[in-house]
N, C-alpha and C positions, 0 to 999 in steps of 0.2 A: 307703955304707951304706943309704941309701933305696933304690939300684938293687937291691941285695943282699935287702933285705926284699920288695920288689916281685916279684922273681923266685921267692923262696921261697913267697910267697902265691899266686902264680900255679901253682907245681909242687904246692903243697898242695891247689889248687882242681882242677887236672888229675887228681891221684891219686885225690881224692873222686869224682871224676866217672867215672874209668874203673871204680873199685870200684862205685859204684852200677850202672853200665853191666853188669858182669859179674854182678852180683847180679840184675838186672833180668832178664837172659838166661836165668838158672838157675831163678829162682824162678816167675816169672809163665809160664803156658800160652801157646801160640801165638795163640789167638785173643784173649787179653788184651793180648798185647804189641802186636798189630795196632791193637786199639782204642786203646790208648796213644800208639802212633805216629801214628794218624790225628788225635787229638785234639792232639797237639802241634803237627802240620803246620798243622791248620787254625787253631790259636792264632797260628802264625808268620805265617800267610797275613792274619789280622786285623790285624796291626801296619800302621799308616798308612805307615811308612818303607818297607815292603817291597811294598805293593800294586801300584807299578808294575813291580816285578820279580819278582811272586809267581810266576808261570808257572815261570820259570827256576830261582827258588830251590827250589821245591817239587818240581821234577821233578830238582833236583841231590841233594836229601836223600831224596827217595822211595825207598823200597826196591822199588817195583813198576815193572813193564813194562805199558803201556797197549797193547792188542791190540783194534782194532775189527773186528766181524764184521758187514758190511753185509748186509741181506736178499738184495740183487741184486747179482752182480758182472758188469757189463756186461750180456750177453745171458742169462746163465745165473741160475737160482735157486740161493742159498748154502744147502746142506743142513746146512752146520754152524751156520749162523744159527737153522734151526729146531730142531735138536737142543739146542744151548745154552738157547735160550728155554725149550724144555720142560722142560731139565735145573733151571734156575733157578727156573721157575714153580712146579715140583713141591717145592721145599724147605719144610720146616715152616712155617706161618703163626702158629704160637702164640709165636713171639719176635717177631714183626714189629709194628711201632707203627702203620703205616698199612696198610689193608687195603681193596681194592675189591670189592665186593659186586655180585653179579647174580643174577637168579632165572631159572633155565631152565625153558622149558615143560615141565609135566608132573613138575615138582621140588617137593617139599614143602618144601626147606629152601634156604638161599642157598649161592652157590658164592662162595667167598672166595679172592682171589687179592692178591698182594703189590702195593701201590702207593706202592713206595719206588724211588729210583734206584739203591740199593746194596743188595747182597745179600752177606753175609759168610759165607763158606764156606772149609774146608779144601782146597786146591787140589790134586789128585791127578793133574794132567796132562790136556793137551786130548783126548787119545785117550780117557781114562776119562770125561770130561764129554760128550763126543759120543756115545759107545757106551751111556752110561747114558741120555742123552737119548732116544736111538732106542729104547731098552728100553722106558722109559716111555712114549714115543709109541704103541709098539706094543700095549701092555697096554691103553691107554685111548684108542685110536684112535676118533675121531668123524670121519664123512664129512663132507664140506664141499661147498658149492654155490657156485662160483666166478662172477663176471661180471667183464669187463675195464672198467677205468676208461677215460674219454678220456685219449688223450695229453697233453692240455694239462695234466693233473692228475700227470703222472708225476714232476715235478720238486718237487712238494710234499712237504715232510717228513713229512705225516702220512698221505700216501696213495701206494700202490704202484700197479704195474700190474693187480693183481687184488685185488677185495674178496670176501669170503665171509661166508656165515653156514652154521650147522650144517644139514646135509641130513638130514631125518628123513620121508620119503616111504614110506608103508607098502607100496607096490607089491611084489609077488612074482610069479614064474613060476607059482605055485599059482592067483593070482586073475587072471592074463590070461585074457580071452575069446577064447582062440585054440585050433586043433586040438592035440591031445596030441603028435601026431607031429612037427608044427612046432616045438612047445616043446622036445622032445627034442632035435631037431637043432640047435637054437640052444644050449642048455644043453652039448651036447657039444663044439661049437665053442669056446664061453667056457671050458671047463675045459681043452681042449688048449691055447688060447692061455695061460691063466694059469699052467700048468705047461710051458710050452714054452721056457724060457730057453736050456736046453742045446740045443735043437733049432734055435732060431733062431741061435745062435752056431755051430752045425756047418754049417748052409746058407749062412751068411754074409749074413743079413738083419736089418735092425733090426727089435728086437721091438716090433712094433706089429701092428694089425689094424683093417681099415677095414669098417664097417658102413654100408650104405644101406637106411634105412627110408622105404618110399615106400607111398603109398596115400591114399584120400579123407580129408577132415578127420572127425575123431571115431573114428578106426578104433584109436587107443592107441598111437601113435608116442612121446609123453612118458612114458605108462606104462610102455612097454617099457624105455625108457632108464632109468628108475627102478628097475625090476625088474634090470636088468643090473647096476647100480651096487651094489644091495643084495646081489645074490648074490656079487658078487667083492669086496665091500668096498672099492670104488673111489670116490674123489671125483669130483665131476662140473666140468667148465669149460665153461660155457655163452658161446661166443664170439659176440659181437655184431660182425659184420664192418662193419657201416655206421658203426661208433664208429672205425674204423681208417683212417688217412690213406693209407698206402702200405704196399708190400711189407716194406719195412725194420721198420716198427712190427709187422707181422704176425709176423715173425720172432722178435722180442724178446718178444712176448707167448707164442708157442707154445714157445719154449726155456725160459720163465720157469715152465713148468707142471711138477708133481712127476710122479714114476712112479706107477703104480697110479693112473692116473686115466682118465676118460673125457672126450674133448674133442668137445664136441657145436657143430654148426653147423645151427641150426634152418632151416626154409624156405629151404634155399640157393637155389632158384630165385628166390626174391623179394629176397634180402638184397642182392646186388651183380650187376652183369652179369658173368656168368662163363660166357658161351656161347661166347665165343673168336671170335665173329663181327664183321663191322663192323656198327656199328648206324647208324641213320640220322644222328645227330648226329655220328659220324666223318665220314660223307660230307658234312655240311654245312661241314666245315671247309675243303673246297676251294672254297666259294663265297663264303667271308668275307673281309674285307681283313686286311692282315698284323697290324693291332692287335688285332682280334677272334680272329683264328687263335691268335695267342700266348697270349691269356687261355684259350681252349679246351683248348689243347695242356696248358698248366699244370694246368688241372683235371683233365685226364685223368691227368696223370702221378701226380697226388695221390690215386690210388684203389688198391684191391687188385686185381691182375690174375689171371686165370686162371693162367699160368704161376707167378706167384708162390705161389699156393696149392699147386699140384702140385709145387712144390719142395720143399716141406716135407712133404707126404704121401708122396711117392716119389722125391724127389732126393735130393741129397747132405746137406740139412738133417734129413732124417728119421732120421738116426741120432743125432741131438742129444736125448737122453733114452730111456729104456727103459721097456718095459710100460706102453705107452698103447694106447688104443682111440680111435679117430676115428669119429664117427658123424655122417652126413649124413641130415637128413630133407627130405622133399619131398612135395607134393600133385600135383606134375605132373612126372614123371619124364622125359616127353618133351622137356621144355624144356632139359633138362641136356647140356651138351657129353658126347659120348661119352668123351672123353679124361679126364674128371673121374670118370667112374663105371666105367672098365674094370676087370677083374679084376686084382688086384695092388695097386689103391689103394683100392677099395671091394670088399673081397675076399667079402663074403657080401652078397646082395641078399635083404632080407626083405620081403614085400608083406603089408602089413596091410590087409586087406580088409575088406567088410561083413560082419556077423554071420551066422554060421553057426549051425547048431542046436547044434553042440558046443559053439560059443562062448557061446550063449544059455544052456546048461545050468550052465557055470561061473559065468555071472552070476546065475543062480537060486540057486545054491548060496551065493555071496556075499551076496547081499542079503536072499533069504528064508529061508535054511537049507534049501533045498528040493532033493530028488533027482527027484521025479516028481509028476506032478499030471495029472488028465484033460484039462486044456486044452493039454498039452504037444504033442498030436499035431496040433492046430490050429495052433499057432504054428509048429511045424515047417513044416506045409505052406505057411504065409505066407512063411517065410523063404527057401524053395526059390524063391519068385516074384518077390520085391521086394527091393529094395537099402536096407538100413537099417543105420547104423553101431551097433556097440556102446555109444557113448555115448548114443546115442538110446534103446536098449533099456534101459540102466541108469537112465535118467532115469525111465521109466515103473515100473521095480521099487524105486525108493526109497522109504523109510519116508514115509508122510504124516503131518505132525504127530507127528512121532518115534513112530509106532506101525507096526508091520510087520502088514500086511493082505493076506494072502497071495493070496486069493480075489479081492479088489478090485484090487491091483496087476497081476494076471495078466489080468483082464478089461480093465483101462485099456489094457493091452499089445495085447491082441487088436484091441480098437476103433481104436487108433492104427495097427495094422498094415492093417486094414480100409480105413481112410482114404487111407493111403498107396497102397495096391493100385489104389484107384479113381484117384487123381491119377496115378499112374505110367500107367494105362492111358488116361486124358484126354491125357496128354502125348504117350503114343505115337501116339494118333490124330491129334493136331494135326500132329506131326511129317511123318507119312504124308501127310495133307492137304497141309501144305506143297509136300513133295516132289512129290506127284501135281500140283500147280497150277503148280508150276516147270516140269514136264516137258510140260504142256499149252502154257504159254506159250511155251517153246522151239519146240514144234512149230508153233504159231501164226505165230510169227516167221519161221521158216524157209519156211513156206507162202506169206507174203505176199511172201518174198524172191523165190521162184520165180516166182510169179504177176506180178511187177513185171518180170522179165526177158523173160516172154513179151509 
């Protein structure tokens, strides 16, 4: 009798439970059902008796499948991660209980983002999430300026290979102090590259392009890179070679860059020894004992090499990623190994030289909103005779005390050019005198040698 009563009670309870469950499935909307399930699961997890087995129990009862999307998968950047992050970040914040606020430069209001570990949404498939995320990113795309973290930080959960900030440099080709013909040539080349996906595929080459910017300091190499990025709406990766230990790290960094980007290696002649020639330190290895030589060889092997860099620029690794521009800058082109800058690696060599009169007129328009002035003739004459960088000219034209003084600025520039002309003449005279004295010294030495023989 007692057993029968017990079974009837259990049966009645089970029937009630199934009735409740059927009613629950029919009446409650999907998002409310998910919320109730999460509440019940979290309640079960709080019970002391199941805490030790909570993961197994929750996984057994949970209706969800957990899929992790890492930011980087081995060498390559996980584009699904970026799309999903954008999609979830774009969900409405009016229902979120925790928000993270920041104020962007030149913005009057706050930028609000979710600061919760969970975002509840009706799942319409991974393809939908990724495509929607890419669409949102394209509509709201902001250019980024990246720089590489030291490899010792790559294992940190909070740091990846690259860190970034928003890129907001105002440079454009219209404001570059450069001859219009050269500007047009560069712009045409950039346009041909950005629209050349099918062409590169047809000829069987990786969709990339190399630019070598060379010239004296202050001639606008950094400004040129900013103008290229703004024109194409590309992000910039500023690669610091001295923070990279070896070629393997270099490959990881470069393959983790995104498409539609400019990879910049600035002052490449100063970054690392990429001459490809034997240095004095290499020669010294043969004069050291075995212990010292081993340490030296170990240090040498933990550096980026010329072949390692070339392998990514033009070797088999160059196809890992599409629509990338690689830019080298240098003040001393003669110091670079010819293999590094040959055509096909650095496809276009752009010389950024001293300020010409046409370049000056662009600067005058930028800084003084000026198209002509009586002093232009004198300035043109000076610029034909002396070497002065666009940066130095721009410094003279900048507003003094936040006030634009056209006549005063141009007079300051003329005086500065006059001083430079005198200094350059003086330096030229000194060099000629040194050369003459050297020739005279050689002649006297040769005469003494001849007299000694007789």
